[in-house]
N, C-alpha and C positions, 0 to 999 in steps of 0.2 A: 426811264420815263414810262415804259410799258408797265412796270411793276407798280408805280405810283398810281397810274390810271386804274389798274385792276383793284388796288387797295381802296381807292375812293369810290369805285362802283360797287364794292362789296357791301351788301346791306345786312349781313349777319350780325355785325356788331350793334346796329341800331335795334334789332330785335331783342338782343340780350339786354340792352339798356331799357327798353320798354318793359320787359319782364321784371327787371329790377325795380323800376318805378312802381309797377303794379304790385309787387310783393311788399314794397315799403308802404304803399297806401293801405293795403289790407292789414298790415301789421299795426299801423297807427289806428285804424278803425277798431281792430280787436282790442288793443290796449285801452282805448277810450271806453269801449263798451264794457269790458271786464272791470274797469275801475268803477264805473257807475253801478254795475250789477253787484260788484263786491261790497261796496258801501251799503247797499240795501240789504244784502245778505247778512252782513255783520250786524246791522241794526236788528234784523229778525232774530238772530241767535242771541243777542243781548236781551231782547224782550222775553224770549223763551226762558233764558237762564234766570232772569229776575223773577218770573212767575214760578219757576221750579224752586227757587230759594225761598220764596215767601210761603210756600205750602208746608 
């Protein structure tokens, strides 16, 4: 019973879960931002390529 109480009182696992959730949130934000930025960058390269081909 003493081991179970010590296990339930231990907060280290909660901290690890919080860090995991924070890392997941940052990953989702980075993927979303890079997808948006990547599409804009692809459009820019396509425009430059068309102008270079036409000259």
